Each structure stands twice: as C-alpha cells, then as structure tokens.
DSSP file (Angstrom, degrees, kcal/mol; ACC not computed):
  #  RESIDUE AA STRUCTURE BP1 BP2  ACC     N-H-->O    O-->H-N    N-H-->O    O-->H-N    TCO  KAPPA ALPHA  PHI   PSI    X-CA   Y-CA   Z-CA
    1    1 A M     >        0   0    0      0, 0.0     4,-2.2     0, 0.0     5,-0.2   0.000 360.0 360.0 360.0 -49.9    0.0    0.0    0.0
    2    2 A A  H  >  +     0   0    0      1,-0.2     4,-2.3     2,-0.2     5,-0.1   0.867 360.0  55.1 -65.6 -34.8    2.7    2.4    1.0
    3    3 A T  H  > S+     0   0    0      2,-0.2     4,-2.2     1,-0.2    -1,-0.2   0.911 108.5  48.1 -64.9 -41.1    4.6    1.7   -2.3
    4    4 A V  H  > S+     0   0    0      1,-0.2     4,-2.5     2,-0.2     5,-0.2   0.929 112.6  47.8 -63.2 -43.5    1.6    2.6   -4.4
    5    5 A V  H  X S+     0   0    0     -4,-2.2     4,-2.3     1,-0.2    -1,-0.2   0.880 110.9  52.8 -64.1 -37.3    1.0    5.8   -2.5
    6    6 A L  H  X S+     0   0    0     -4,-2.3     4,-2.0    -5,-0.2    -1,-0.2   0.899 108.5  49.4 -65.9 -38.9    4.8    6.6   -2.8
    7    7 A V  H  X S+     0   0    0     -4,-2.2     4,-2.1     2,-0.2    -2,-0.2   0.935 112.8  47.2 -65.7 -46.5    4.7    6.1   -6.6
    8    8 A I  H  X S+     0   0    0     -4,-2.5     4,-2.5     1,-0.2    -2,-0.2   0.892 109.8  53.6 -60.9 -37.4    1.7    8.3   -6.9
    9    9 A H  H  X S+     0   0    0     -4,-2.3     4,-2.3     1,-0.2    -1,-0.2   0.916 108.5  50.2 -63.6 -41.6    3.3   10.9   -4.7
   10   10 A L  H  X S+     0   0    0     -4,-2.0     4,-2.1     2,-0.2    -2,-0.2   0.875 110.1  49.2 -68.1 -37.8    6.4   11.0   -6.9
   11   11 A F  H  X S+     0   0    0     -4,-2.1     4,-2.4     2,-0.2    -1,-0.2   0.909 111.0  50.8 -68.2 -41.2    4.2   11.5  -10.1
   12   12 A I  H  X S+     0   0    0     -4,-2.5     4,-2.8     1,-0.2    -2,-0.2   0.916 109.2  51.1 -57.2 -45.5    2.4   14.3   -8.4
   13   13 A A  H  X S+     0   0    0     -4,-2.3     4,-2.2     2,-0.2    -2,-0.2   0.897 111.4  46.7 -59.7 -43.8    5.6   15.9   -7.4
   14   14 A M  H  X S+     0   0    0     -4,-2.1     4,-2.4     2,-0.2    -1,-0.2   0.904 113.6  48.5 -66.8 -39.3    7.0   15.8  -11.0
   15   15 A A  H  X S+     0   0    0     -4,-2.4     4,-3.0     2,-0.2     5,-0.3   0.920 110.3  52.1 -66.7 -40.9    3.7   17.1  -12.4
   16   16 A L  H  X S+     0   0    0     -4,-2.8     4,-2.3     2,-0.2    -2,-0.2   0.933 110.1  47.5 -60.9 -46.8    3.7   19.9   -9.9
   17   17 A V  H  X S+     0   0    0     -4,-2.2     4,-2.4     1,-0.2    -1,-0.2   0.927 112.9  51.0 -60.4 -44.6    7.4   20.9  -10.8
   18   18 A G  H  X S+     0   0    0     -4,-2.4     4,-1.5     1,-0.2    -2,-0.2   0.945 110.9  46.7 -61.8 -48.0    6.4   20.8  -14.5
   19   19 A V  H  X S+     0   0    0     -4,-3.0     4,-1.4     1,-0.2    -1,-0.2   0.887 112.3  50.3 -60.8 -38.9    3.3   23.0  -14.0
   20   20 A I  H  < S+     0   0    0     -4,-2.3     3,-0.3    -5,-0.3    -1,-0.2   0.940 110.4  49.7 -66.8 -43.8    5.1   25.5  -12.0
   21   21 A L  H  < S+     0   0    0     -4,-2.4    -1,-0.2     1,-0.2    -2,-0.2   0.753 107.1  55.0 -63.9 -27.2    7.9   25.7  -14.6
   22   22 A I  H  < S+     0   0    0     -4,-1.5    12,-0.3    -5,-0.2    -1,-0.2   0.844  88.0 100.2 -73.7 -32.9    5.4   26.2  -17.4
   23   23 A Q  S  < S-     0   0    0     -4,-1.4     2,-0.2    -3,-0.3    12,-0.1  -0.117  83.9-103.4 -58.1 146.7    3.8   29.2  -15.6
   24   24 A R        -     0   0    0      9,-0.2     2,-0.4    10,-0.1    -1,-0.1  -0.528  33.5-117.3 -72.6 133.3    4.7   32.7  -16.7
   25   25 A S        -     0   0    0      7,-0.4    -1,-0.1    -2,-0.2    -4,-0.0  -0.578  20.7-162.6 -71.4 124.9    7.1   34.5  -14.5
   26   26 A E  S    S+     0   0    0     -2,-0.4    -1,-0.2     1,-0.2    -2,-0.0   0.916  89.8  34.5 -76.5 -40.8    5.5   37.7  -13.0
   27   27 A G  S    S-     0   0    0      1,-0.0    -1,-0.2     0, 0.0    -2,-0.1   0.664  95.5-134.4 -88.2 -14.8    8.7   39.3  -12.0
   28   28 A G        +     0   0    0      4,-0.1     5,-0.0     1,-0.1    -2,-0.0   0.842  50.1 151.6  61.6  35.9   10.9   38.1  -14.8
   29   29 A G  S    S+     0   0    0      1,-0.2    -1,-0.1     2,-0.1    -3,-0.0   0.868  76.0  33.2 -64.7 -38.8   13.7   37.2  -12.3
   30   30 A L  S    S-     0   0    0      2,-0.2    -1,-0.2     0, 0.0     3,-0.1   0.604 102.5-127.2 -96.5 -10.9   15.1   34.5  -14.4
   31   31 A G  S    S+     0   0    0      1,-0.3     2,-0.2    -6,-0.0    -2,-0.1   0.671  75.0 102.8  76.5  15.5   14.3   36.1  -17.8
   32   32 A I        +     0   0    0      3,-0.0    -7,-0.4     2,-0.0    -1,-0.3  -0.730  50.5  43.0-121.5 177.1   12.5   33.0  -19.0
   33   33 A G        +     0   0    0     -2,-0.2    -9,-0.2    -9,-0.1     3,-0.1  -0.376  44.6 119.1  88.2-169.9    9.0   31.9  -19.5
   34   34 A G        +     0   0    0    -12,-0.3   -10,-0.1     1,-0.3    -1,-0.1   0.519  46.1 142.1  85.7   5.9    6.2   33.9  -20.9
   35   35 A G        -     0   0    0    -13,-0.2    -1,-0.3   -12,-0.1     2,-0.2  -0.371  41.8-134.2 -75.5 161.3    5.6   31.5  -23.7
   36   36 A T        -     0   0    0     -3,-0.1    -1,-0.1    -2,-0.1     6,-0.1  -0.628  19.8-113.1-109.0 168.6    2.1   30.7  -24.9
   37   37 A F        -     0   0    0      4,-0.3     3,-0.2    -2,-0.2     5,-0.0   0.195  60.4-100.2 -86.0  18.8    0.4   27.4  -25.8
   38   38 A G  S    S-     0   0    0      1,-0.2    -1,-0.0     2,-0.1    -3,-0.0   0.894  84.5 -39.9  67.7  41.2    0.2   28.3  -29.4
   39   39 A G  S    S+     0   0    0      2,-0.3    -1,-0.2     0, 0.0     3,-0.1   0.560 102.0 127.4  86.1  10.0   -3.4   29.4  -29.4
   40   40 A L  S    S-     0   0    0      1,-0.2     2,-0.3    -3,-0.2    -2,-0.1   0.921  84.4 -17.5 -61.4 -46.7   -4.7   26.7  -27.1
   41   41 A T  S    S-     0   0    0      1,-0.0    -2,-0.3     0, 0.0    -4,-0.3  -0.935  83.3 -82.9-148.9 172.0   -6.3   29.2  -24.8
   42   42 A S     >  -     0   0    0     -2,-0.3     4,-2.6    -3,-0.1     5,-0.2  -0.229  46.5-104.2 -70.6 170.0   -6.1   32.9  -24.2
   43   43 A G  H  > S+     0   0    0      1,-0.2     4,-1.9     2,-0.2     5,-0.1   0.921 122.8  44.8 -61.9 -44.1   -3.5   34.3  -21.9
   44   44 A R  H  > S+     0   0    0      2,-0.2     4,-2.2     1,-0.2    -1,-0.2   0.908 112.7  50.9 -69.4 -40.1   -5.9   34.8  -19.1
   45   45 A G  H  > S+     0   0    0      2,-0.2     4,-2.6     1,-0.2    -2,-0.2   0.917 109.6  50.5 -60.1 -44.0   -7.5   31.4  -19.6
   46   46 A A  H  X S+     0   0    0     -4,-2.6     4,-2.9     1,-0.2     5,-0.2   0.910 109.6  51.5 -61.4 -42.3   -4.1   29.6  -19.5
   47   47 A A  H  X S+     0   0    0     -4,-1.9     4,-2.2    -5,-0.2    -1,-0.2   0.893 111.0  46.3 -60.2 -42.0   -3.2   31.4  -16.3
   48   48 A N  H  X S+     0   0    0     -4,-2.2     4,-2.4     2,-0.2    -2,-0.2   0.918 113.6  50.1 -67.2 -41.5   -6.5   30.3  -14.7
   49   49 A L  H  X S+     0   0    0     -4,-2.6     4,-2.4     1,-0.2    -2,-0.2   0.928 114.2  44.0 -61.5 -46.7   -6.0   26.7  -15.9
   50   50 A L  H  X S+     0   0    0     -4,-2.9     4,-2.6     2,-0.2    -1,-0.2   0.871 113.4  51.5 -68.2 -36.5   -2.3   26.6  -14.6
   51   51 A T  H  X S+     0   0    0     -4,-2.2     4,-2.1    -5,-0.2    -1,-0.2   0.909 113.8  43.4 -68.7 -41.0   -3.3   28.3  -11.3
   52   52 A R  H  X S+     0   0    0     -4,-2.4     4,-2.2     2,-0.2    -2,-0.2   0.881 114.4  50.1 -74.1 -35.3   -6.2   25.7  -10.7
   53   53 A T  H  X S+     0   0    0     -4,-2.4     4,-2.8    -5,-0.2     5,-0.2   0.915 110.8  50.8 -67.8 -41.8   -3.9   22.8  -11.8
   54   54 A T  H  X S+     0   0    0     -4,-2.6     4,-3.0     1,-0.2    -2,-0.2   0.931 111.3  46.9 -57.6 -45.8   -1.2   24.0   -9.4
   55   55 A A  H  X S+     0   0    0     -4,-2.1     4,-1.9     2,-0.2    -1,-0.2   0.879 112.2  49.1 -65.7 -39.1   -3.6   24.2   -6.5
   56   56 A I  H  X S+     0   0    0     -4,-2.2     4,-2.4     2,-0.2    -1,-0.2   0.926 114.7  45.6 -66.3 -45.7   -5.1   20.8   -7.2
   57   57 A L  H  X S+     0   0    0     -4,-2.8     4,-2.8     1,-0.2    -2,-0.2   0.914 111.9  52.0 -63.6 -42.1   -1.5   19.2   -7.5
   58   58 A A  H  X S+     0   0    0     -4,-3.0     4,-2.3    -5,-0.2    -1,-0.2   0.903 110.2  47.7 -64.1 -41.0   -0.4   21.0   -4.3
   59   59 A A  H  X S+     0   0    0     -4,-1.9     4,-2.3     2,-0.2    -1,-0.2   0.896 114.0  48.0 -68.7 -39.4   -3.4   19.7   -2.3
   60   60 A S  H  X S+     0   0    0     -4,-2.4     4,-2.6     2,-0.2    -2,-0.2   0.908 109.3  53.1 -66.8 -35.9   -2.8   16.2   -3.6
   61   61 A F  H  X S+     0   0    0     -4,-2.8     4,-1.7     2,-0.2    -2,-0.2   0.915 112.3  44.2 -61.1 -44.7    0.9   16.5   -2.8
   62   62 A I  H  X S+     0   0    0     -4,-2.3     4,-2.3     1,-0.2    -1,-0.2   0.871 113.4  51.5 -70.2 -35.1    0.1   17.5    0.8
   63   63 A G  H  X S+     0   0    0     -4,-2.3     4,-1.7     1,-0.2    -2,-0.2   0.882 111.1  45.3 -69.9 -37.7   -2.6   14.8    1.1
   64   64 A T  H  X S+     0   0    0     -4,-2.6     4,-2.6     2,-0.2    -1,-0.2   0.808 110.6  57.1 -73.2 -27.5   -0.3   12.0   -0.1
   65   65 A S  H  X S+     0   0    0     -4,-1.7     4,-2.3    -5,-0.2    -2,-0.2   0.938 109.2  44.1 -62.9 -47.5    2.4   13.4    2.2
   66   66 A L  H  X S+     0   0    0     -4,-2.3     4,-2.0     2,-0.2    -2,-0.2   0.892 112.3  52.2 -66.8 -36.3    0.2   13.1    5.2
   67   67 A L  H  X S+     0   0    0     -4,-1.7     4,-2.7     2,-0.2    -2,-0.2   0.925 110.2  49.3 -64.9 -43.7   -1.0    9.6    4.1
   68   68 A L  H  X S+     0   0    0     -4,-2.6     4,-2.7     1,-0.2    -1,-0.2   0.889 110.3  50.6 -63.3 -37.1    2.6    8.4    3.8
   69   69 A A  H  X S+     0   0    0     -4,-2.3     4,-1.5     2,-0.2    -1,-0.2   0.877 111.8  47.9 -68.8 -33.3    3.4    9.8    7.2
   70   70 A I  H  X S+     0   0    0     -4,-2.0     4,-1.6     2,-0.2    -2,-0.2   0.918 112.9  48.2 -70.0 -44.5    0.4    8.0    8.7
   71   71 A L  H  X S+     0   0    0     -4,-2.7     4,-0.9     1,-0.2     3,-0.2   0.925 111.2  50.5 -63.9 -43.6    1.4    4.8    6.9
   72   72 A A  H  < S+     0   0    0     -4,-2.7     3,-0.3     1,-0.2    -1,-0.2   0.848 109.2  51.5 -59.6 -36.5    5.0    5.1    8.2
   73   73 A G  H  < S+     0   0    0     -4,-1.5    -1,-0.2     1,-0.2    -2,-0.2   0.805 113.0  44.6 -73.0 -30.6    3.8    5.6   11.7
   74   74 A N  H  < S+     0   0    0     -4,-1.6    -1,-0.2    -3,-0.2    -2,-0.2   0.531  86.8 115.5 -93.3  -3.1    1.7    2.6   11.7
   75   75 A A     <  -     0   0    0     -4,-0.9     2,-0.3    -3,-0.3    -3,-0.0  -0.382  66.7-121.5 -70.1 141.0    4.1    0.2   10.0
   76   76 A T        -     0   0    0     -2,-0.1     2,-0.4     1,-0.0    -1,-0.1  -0.586  31.0-165.0 -78.3 139.8    5.4   -2.7   11.9
   77   77 A R        -     0   0    0     -2,-0.3     3,-0.1     3,-0.0    -1,-0.0  -0.913  26.8 -98.5-128.7 155.7    9.1   -2.9   12.4
   78   78 A A        -     0   0    0     -2,-0.4     2,-0.1     1,-0.1    -1,-0.0  -0.379  53.7 -94.5 -68.7 147.9   11.5   -5.6   13.5
   79   79 A P        -     0   0    0      0, 0.0     2,-0.3     0, 0.0    -1,-0.1  -0.407  36.7-135.5 -70.5 143.6   12.5   -5.3   17.1
   80   80 A I    >   -     0   0    0      1,-0.1     3,-0.8    -2,-0.1     4,-0.5  -0.725  12.1-128.1 -97.6 144.7   15.6   -3.5   17.9
   81   81 A V  G >  S+     0   0    0     -2,-0.3     3,-1.4     1,-0.3    -1,-0.1   0.890 109.1  57.6 -58.0 -42.1   18.2   -4.8   20.3
   82   82 A L  G 3  S+     0   0    0      1,-0.3    -1,-0.3     4,-0.0     4,-0.1   0.773 100.5  57.8 -64.2 -24.1   18.2   -1.5   22.2
   83   83 A D  G <  S+     0   0    0     -3,-0.8    -1,-0.3     2,-0.1    -2,-0.2   0.617  88.5  91.0 -79.9 -10.8   14.4   -1.7   22.8
   84   84 A Q  S <  S-     0   0    0     -3,-1.4     3,-0.1    -4,-0.5    -3,-0.0  -0.606  90.2 -98.6 -88.9 147.2   14.7   -5.0   24.6
   85   85 A P        -     0   0    0      0, 0.0     2,-0.2     0, 0.0    -1,-0.1  -0.283  44.3-105.4 -62.0 144.6   15.1   -5.1   28.4
   86   86 A A        -     0   0    0     -4,-0.1     2,-0.4    -3,-0.1    -4,-0.0  -0.515  36.6-166.0 -74.6 137.2   18.7   -5.7   29.5
   87   87 A T        -     0   0    0     -2,-0.2    -3,-0.0    -3,-0.1    -1,-0.0  -0.946  24.4-111.4-121.5 145.2   19.5   -9.1   30.8
   88   88 A A        -     0   0    0     -2,-0.4     2,-0.1     1,-0.1     0, 0.0  -0.538  38.9-112.9 -74.8 136.5   22.6  -10.1   32.8
   89   89 A P        -     0   0    0      0, 0.0    -1,-0.1     0, 0.0     3,-0.1  -0.390  34.4 -99.5 -68.9 146.5   24.8  -12.4   30.9
   90   90 A A        -     0   0    0     -2,-0.1     2,-0.1     1,-0.1     0, 0.0  -0.420  45.0-107.0 -67.5 137.7   25.2  -15.9   32.1
   91   91 A P        -     0   0    0      0, 0.0    -1,-0.1     0, 0.0     3,-0.1  -0.410  34.3-116.8 -69.1 142.3   28.4  -16.4   34.1
   92   92 A A        -     0   0    0      1,-0.1     2,-0.1    -2,-0.1     3,-0.0  -0.521  37.2 -95.4 -76.9 144.7   31.1  -18.3   32.2
   93   93 A P        -     0   0    0      0, 0.0     2,-0.5     0, 0.0    -1,-0.1  -0.352  42.1-117.5 -63.6 135.3   32.1  -21.5   33.8
   94   94 A Q        -     0   0    0     -2,-0.1     2,-0.3    -3,-0.1     3,-0.0  -0.584  22.9-147.0 -79.0 124.7   35.2  -21.1   36.0
   95   95 A E        -     0   0    0     -2,-0.5     2,-0.3     1,-0.1    -1,-0.0  -0.682  25.9-107.2 -86.4 144.8   38.2  -23.1   34.8
   96   96 A E        -     0   0    0     -2,-0.3     3,-0.1     1,-0.1    -1,-0.1  -0.538  35.0-116.5 -73.4 134.5   40.5  -24.3   37.5
   97   97 A A        -     0   0    0     -2,-0.3    -1,-0.1     1,-0.1     2,-0.0  -0.414  37.8-100.1 -64.6 137.2   43.7  -22.4   37.6
   98   98 A P        -     0   0    0      0, 0.0    -1,-0.1     0, 0.0    -3,-0.0  -0.339  43.6-117.0 -59.9 137.5   46.7  -24.6   36.8
   99   99 A G        -     0   0    0      1,-0.1     3,-0.0    -3,-0.1    -3,-0.0  -0.242  31.4 -92.1 -76.0 166.5   48.5  -25.7   40.0
  100  100 A V        -     0   0    0      1,-0.1    -1,-0.1     0, 0.0     2,-0.1  -0.596  49.0-113.1 -75.1 131.9   52.0  -24.8   40.8
  101  101 A P        -     0   0    0      0, 0.0     2,-0.2     0, 0.0    -1,-0.1  -0.410  31.6-142.3 -70.7 142.0   54.3  -27.5   39.5
  102  102 A S        -     0   0    0     -2,-0.1     3,-0.1     1,-0.1    -3,-0.0  -0.647  23.8 -91.9-102.8 162.6   56.0  -29.4   42.1
  103  103 A A        -     0   0    0     -2,-0.2    -1,-0.1     1,-0.1     2,-0.0  -0.428  51.3 -97.8 -70.4 142.8   59.4  -30.7   42.2
  104  104 A P        -     0   0    0      0, 0.0     2,-0.5     0, 0.0    -1,-0.1  -0.316  34.4-135.8 -61.4 140.6   59.8  -34.3   40.9
  105  105 A V        -     0   0    0     -3,-0.1     2,-0.2     2,-0.0    -3,-0.0  -0.847  14.3-133.2 -99.8 129.5   59.9  -36.9   43.6
  106  106 A A              0   0    0     -2,-0.5     0, 0.0     1,-0.1     0, 0.0  -0.563 360.0 360.0 -80.3 146.4   62.6  -39.6   43.2
  107  107 A Q              0   0    0     -2,-0.2    -1,-0.1     0, 0.0    -2,-0.0   0.370 360.0 360.0-110.6 360.0   61.4  -43.2   43.7
C-alpha cells in the first residue's frame, strides 16, 4: 500500500514541478517563461488553468504526504536490540587455575 502511495506521490511531485515551470514569471527574475500554448487558450484562460492545476496538485501532494506519514507511523518494524530489556549475561564456567608445578619426587 505504501509503495503505491509513494509512486503516486512521486508522479504528483513531478507534475507539480512541471506545471510550476510552465507558468509565466511575473517578476521576470530569471528572464525565461512567458511562452504561450500556441493558441490553445487565451493568456488569461491559460493562467487560470495553470493556477487551478497547481492548486489541485499542491493539495494532492500534501494529502499524499500526510498519508505516507500515517502509513509510516503505523508500519510494523523488526524489534531493535536496544528496545529489549537488559538481561545479565550468564556467568562463564570457571576453569581451574593450573596448579603450581611441584618438584619431581625420586622413587
């Protein structure tokens, strides 16, 4: 489920970037833009269409972002070692210390 929503989210993000780049620059800060659709619609109609499309894509982007956050919060995860209570390690068996060698006894 989360993978499907993530793919949709990525498509919406790419479409949003594309629609924003198509829009005419008001301030002319970059010196680009201002192109028309070749008679598709009037200048005002294209601006309204792009503004509405941007608003719809932005709302969809926020909606899928929230849905992904909810899905990530509800996802089950593997237990982490740090989350488990600490247990004392079992004591290692004591080995007998080697004895002090004694002098050989003559027979």
